[in-house]
N, C-alpha and C positions, 0 to 999 in steps of 0.2 A: 426452593429456587423456582424463579419464575420460568414459565415455558419460554424456550428460546425464541420461537417465533413471536411471541407476545413481546419480549424483551426488545427484539429488532424492531417490531413496529413501533413501539412506543418512543424508542430513542430517534428513529428515522423520522417519525412525525415531529418531534421536538427540534430537530436540526433542520427540517424543511419548513417549520412554521405551519404545518397541516393541523386541522382540528382532529381530535382523536377520533371522530365519527368517520374521517376518511383517511385514518392512518394506514401506511404502508407495512406489510407483512413480508418479511424476507425468509425465504427458504435456503439455508445455508448448506443444505443437502446438495443443491444445484451447483455449489462452488467447489473448485479444486484449489487446495493449498499446497504450497511447497515450503517446508521448513528447513532452514540450512543453519546448522550449529555444530561446532565441533566437540560440543558437551552433550554426552547422551543423555544425562539426566535433564538437561534444559529442553532438549527435543522432546523428551516425554512429557514435561509438564506443558509446552506448548500443544502437543499432539492432544493431551486430555483437555485443555481449554478449549480448542477448536471443536473437539467431539462434542463438549458441553454446549457450544453454539448451535450445534446441530450439523456440522460438517462430518462428512464421512470420508471423502477423498483428501486425505492428508499424507503427501509423500515427504520423504526426508533425505537429506544428505549431510555428510559429516564435514565437508570442507568447500572451499569456493569452487575447486575444480569439478568435483562431483556434483556440486550445485548447479553449475552451468550446464553440465551434462544432463542433469534431471530437468531442468528447466526447458531444454530442447526436446527432451524425450516425452514428458508428460503435458507440456503446455499448461502449466497452472494459472488460474485466474488471479491469484495473490501470492506474492512471495514474501515470507518472513524470514530474514537472515540477520545473522550475528555479524558485528563489526570485525573483531580480531579473530581470525582463522587461519589456518595453515595454508600453503600452496599460493592462494591469494585471498585477501581479505574481502569483506562486504562492500567497500567502496569500489574496489577493482571489479568485483562481480556486478555492481550496479552499471558501471561504465561500460562493462562488456555487453549486457542486457540493452542498455539504452544506444546501441548501434542500429539505426533504421534499416540499413540495409543488410544487416548481418543476422537478424532474428525474426522470427515469425511475429512475435508480439513484443516489440520494444516498449509499448504503452502500458505494460503490465504494472499494476500497483505493486511497490516494494515497501515494506516496512523494516526500518533499520533497528536492531537491538543493540544496546551498548551499556555498559557499566559506568559511562561517564557522560555528564550533562554540560560540560564547558561549551560557552557559546560557539568557540573555533570549531568544536566537533559538530555541532549541530549545522553550522553554516557549511562545512566540509560534506556533510551528508547531503544537504540541499543542493549544493553546487554539483554533486556527482549525479543528480536526478532522482533521489530518494524521495518517496511519496509522503512517508509519515516516519517519525523518530520517536523511539521508546526507549526509556532507561530503566535497567533491570534493578531491583526485581520487578517482575511483570505481574500485575493484578489481573484477575478475571475481568473486573469492571472496565479496567484501561484497554485491555485487548478488545473487549466487546465494542467500546466506543471507537477505537481506530478502525475496526474492520466495517462497523456500520457506517462511519463517515465516509470511508472509501467507496462503499457500495451506493450509498444514498446521495453523496455530494461529490461526484468525480470531478477533479480540477482539469482545466484544459491543458493541453501540452503547449510548449513553446519551442520553436526551432530558431536558433540564432547562428551566428558564424562560430561560436565556440560553446554552445550549450544546447543539449536536447532533453527535454524532461517536463515534469509538471510545472506549471507557473508557479515560480518562487514567490510572487506577490499575492498574497492571500487576501489582502484588503486593497481593492482597486477603486478609486473614485471616478466614476463615469463622467463627472463634471470637470474633472482636472484639464486645464488648458494649457498648462506651462511645458516646458521642454522635456522630452522624452528621456528618462534617466536609466533605462533598461541597460545593462552592460553587454557588449557582444554586438552592438549595432542594430540594424532592423531586424524585427522579429515576425515570424509566421506563427499564428495561433491555431493550433490544431484542436477541434473539439471532438471528443469521444462519445460514443453511445454510452459507455460505462457498463457496469454490471448489474445495475437496477432492473433492466428489462429481463436478464436472464435468471435473477435471484428472487424477484417478487413473486408473492403469492397471489393469484388472480382471485378476484371476487371483491 
């Protein structure tokens, strides 16, 4: 198995278009993760994978309510949550976290897990403010890529009349001069520092 820091560096470099000579190395030991899933076996799998990335602070919760409490208590850098859970589900949890005035960090990256990949589900997750969407079963490679992409390529946040979350337009043409097609009217774009400064290895 590749050294986690080297794996992170190679992937981040490829995403950023950087030459390998100046590749970014990421120390996942500096990041705090919160895993929320009502399936204890799935939580164990995710914890093992995250430890394989180099993470040490991996907190767990067994449902949406416990997840919100853990989010408030631990202040994780990245949340990984299942969609279908008791009390309230992953979408409801995401909407609660994405309340700018209610939480200390409404910008936290959220990875949504689900056993379904229908377009309507992907759209619903995106519209709730989910950062990334993953379909079970989860592979080590896929989780690596999602976490590394979040750290190395943070998306700006957008605030409109009816949405607050990561910019849902992944491919924006800066030369476009036509009418604004974003739903919700005028949008404020908020750029975040992201996790790269916290997690990158100096040198």
